[in-house]
C-alpha positions in Angstrom: 35.6 -100.7 81.8 37.4 -102.9 79.2 35.9 -106.2 78.0 37.5 -109.3 79.3 39.9 -111.3 77.2 37.2 -113.9 76.6 34.9 -111.2 75.1 37.8 -109.7 73.1 38.7 -113.0 71.6 35.1 -114.0 70.7 34.1 -113.5 67.1 31.9 -110.4 67.4 29.3 -111.7 64.9 28.7 -114.8 67.0 27.8 -113.5 70.5 26.5 -116.6 72.2 23.1 -115.1 73.1 19.6 -116.5 72.9 17.0 -114.6 70.9 15.4 -113.4 74.2 18.8 -112.2 75.5 19.3 -110.3 72.3 15.8 -108.8 72.7 16.6 -107.8 76.3 20.0 -106.4 75.2 18.4 -104.3 72.5 16.1 -102.7 75.1 19.0 -102.2 77.5 20.8 -100.4 74.6 17.8 -98.1 74.2 18.0 -97.1 77.9 15.0 -99.1 79.1 15.1 -99.9 82.9 14.6 -103.4 84.2 11.1 -102.5 85.2 10.3 -101.1 81.7 11.8 -104.2 80.0 9.8 -106.5 82.4 6.6 -104.7 81.6 7.3 -104.5 77.8 8.1 -108.2 77.5 5.6 -109.4 80.0 8.2 -111.1 82.1 9.2 -110.6 85.7 12.0 -108.2 86.8 13.9 -111.3 88.1 13.8 -112.9 84.6 15.2 -109.7 83.1 18.0 -109.7 85.7 18.6 -113.4 85.0 19.0 -112.7 81.2 21.4 -109.9 82.1 23.5 -112.2 84.3 23.5 -114.9 81.7 24.8 -112.5 79.1 27.6 -111.5 81.4 28.4 -115.1 82.2 28.3 -116.3 78.5 30.6 -113.5 77.3 32.9 -113.1 80.3 32.2 -109.4 80.4 32.3 -107.5 83.7 29.5 -105.2 82.6 26.8 -105.0 80.0 28.4 -102.0 78.2 31.0 -103.9 76.1 28.3 -106.4 75.1 26.0 -103.6 73.9 28.9 -102.0 72.1 29.9 -105.1 70.2 26.2 -106.0 69.4 25.6 -102.4 68.0 28.7 -102.3 66.0 28.0 -105.6 64.4 24.3 -105.1 63.8 23.2 -107.8 66.2 20.9 -105.3 67.8 19.6 -101.9 66.5 
C-alpha cells in the first residue's frame, strides 16, 4: 500500500487537485461514503467517483489512502 514513485516525488504541498477534489478528499478522510458525499455536496455518486478517479490519475497513486495521508500531514485538508 505504498504510494507510487510519481506521488513520492511530487512536492507534497502542491498536490495537483482542484478545489472540489480537495473538498471530496476531505470528506473521504473523515470517513464519509460515496453516497454521503454525494448527498452532502448535492452531486451525483458518479461525480464523486469521477473525482476519486481523477485524484488517483493526477497523483499516480494506486489508492486514495496515500493521497489522504499526504494531504493531512501537509494541512491541505483537515
